[in-house]
C-alpha positions in Angstrom: 22.7 3.5 15.1 22.6 5.3 11.5 20.0 8.0 10.7 20.4 6.8 7.4 18.4 3.6 6.0 20.6 0.9 4.3 19.1 -0.7 1.6 21.1 -3.7 1.8 19.5 -5.7 4.0 18.8 -3.9 7.0 14.5 -3.2 7.4 15.3 -0.9 10.4 14.2 2.8 9.5 14.4 6.0 11.8 11.1 8.0 12.3 13.6 11.0 12.3 14.9 10.1 9.0 13.7 12.3 6.1 14.7 9.8 3.2 13.0 7.0 5.5 10.2 5.2 3.5 8.7 3.9 6.3 7.0 7.2 7.3 3.5 7.8 8.1 1.4 8.9 5.0 -1.6 10.8 5.8 -2.9 10.6 2.6 -2.5 6.7 2.4 -5.6 5.5 1.3 -7.3 8.6 0.7 -7.2 7.8 -3.2 -8.4 4.4 -3.9 -7.6 2.4 -7.1 -9.0 -1.2 -6.9 -6.5 -4.1 -7.8 -8.4 -5.1 -10.9 -8.4 -1.4 -12.3 -4.7 -1.5 -11.9 -4.1 -5.1 -13.6 -6.3 -3.7 -16.6 -3.6 -0.7 -17.9 -1.8 2.4 -17.1 -4.8 4.4 -17.7 -6.5 2.9 -14.4 -4.3 5.6 -12.8 -6.5 8.6 -14.5 -5.3 11.6 -12.6 -7.7 13.3 -10.6 -7.9 16.5 -8.7 -10.1 17.5 -5.7 -10.6 20.9 -4.5 -13.0 22.0 -1.6 -14.5 25.4 -2.2 -17.3 27.0 0.1 -20.0 25.9 -2.1 -18.7 22.3 -3.4 -16.6 19.5 -3.6 -15.2 19.8 -7.5 -13.3 17.1 -9.0 -11.4 17.5 -12.3 -10.3 14.4 -14.1 -8.0 14.1 -17.4 -9.6 11.9 -20.1 -7.7 13.1 -23.1 -9.5 11.5 -26.4 -12.7 9.9 -24.4 -15.9 11.0 -25.0 -18.5 11.5 -22.5 -20.5 8.3 -23.9 -17.1 6.3 -22.6 -17.3 7.5 -18.8 -19.7 6.7 -15.9 -20.0 9.0 -13.1 -22.1 7.3 -10.2 -22.9 7.1 -6.5 -22.6 4.0 -5.0 -23.7 3.0 -1.3 -25.0 6.8 -0.7 -21.5 8.3 0.1 -19.2 6.8 -2.5 -18.4 8.9 -5.7 -17.4 6.1 -8.5 -15.7 7.4 -11.9 -15.2 4.9 -14.3 -14.6 4.1 -18.4 -12.7 2.6 -20.7 -10.5 3.8 -23.5 -10.3 1.3 -26.3 -7.2 0.1 -28.2 -6.6 1.1 -31.4 -7.6 -1.1 -34.4 -4.5 -2.4 -35.9 -4.6 -3.1 -39.9 -2.9 -5.8 -41.6 -0.3 -3.9 -43.4 0.4 -1.2 -40.4 4.2 -1.1 -39.0 3.8 0.4 -35.5 7.0 2.2 -34.3 5.8 3.4 -30.9 2.9 2.5 -28.3 2.5 5.3 -25.6 -0.9 6.2 -25.3 -2.2 4.1 -23.0 -5.6 2.3 -23.3 -8.1 0.0 -21.0 -10.3 0.4 -18.1 -10.3 3.0 -15.2 -12.1 3.1 -11.8 -11.7 5.5 -9.2 -13.5 5.8 -5.8 -13.8 8.6 -3.1 -16.1 8.5 -0.2 -17.5 11.8 0.1 -18.0 14.0 3.3 -20.8 14.3 5.5 -21.7 17.6 4.0 -22.2 16.5 0.7 -25.4 16.7 -1.4 -25.0 13.5 -3.2 -28.3 14.1 -4.9 -27.7 17.3 -6.4 -24.4 16.0 -8.4 -23.5 17.4 -11.7 -20.8 16.6 -14.2 -20.0 17.9 -17.4 -17.0 17.1 -19.8 -15.3 19.6 -22.1 -11.8 19.4 -24.0 -10.5 15.8 -22.2 -11.7 17.3 -19.0 -14.2 15.8 -16.8 -15.7 17.9 -14.1 -17.7 16.6 -11.5 -19.3 18.9 -8.9 -21.0 17.6 -5.7 -22.7 20.7 -3.5 -22.1 21.1 -0.1 -24.7 21.8 2.6 -25.0 25.2 4.6 -23.2 25.0 7.8 -25.6 26.2 10.0 -24.4 28.5 12.5 -25.0 27.7 16.1 -27.8 29.8 17.7 -26.4 32.0 20.6 -28.6 33.0 23.0 -27.6 35.8 25.2 -27.7 35.4 28.9 -28.7 38.0 31.7 -26.1 37.6 34.6 -28.3 39.1 37.6 -26.5 40.3 40.8 
């Protein structure tokens, strides 16, 4: 049995093969894009960074050329952060001759399930220079109360 997968007919893979495509991905399904959003445009894949600090979960979204009025930030079903919006296609004039169109347009929608420690009632969002920043504060971690017990003897 070969450790290198065959790309020509064989579906067999080996878990020890570093090139195998059939390896468990711990982030699979972590970032979700609804299929309807993928069908609208390349813009559906808005790039998002999610970092956790001791105080909050911070999401940064690259949305060049969008105004804050064209973006929605919502909490749905209690713990799901939803970021959506739409970039309109540029109007074509009758005498225009396009040589290249690379900037994407269309709708985008991204959803993230927030952890239990998120204060969903205190979410803040701001947009500056085409970058949307969503801050979700975290609840303070309560240290367990420790009570010393005297040992009798």
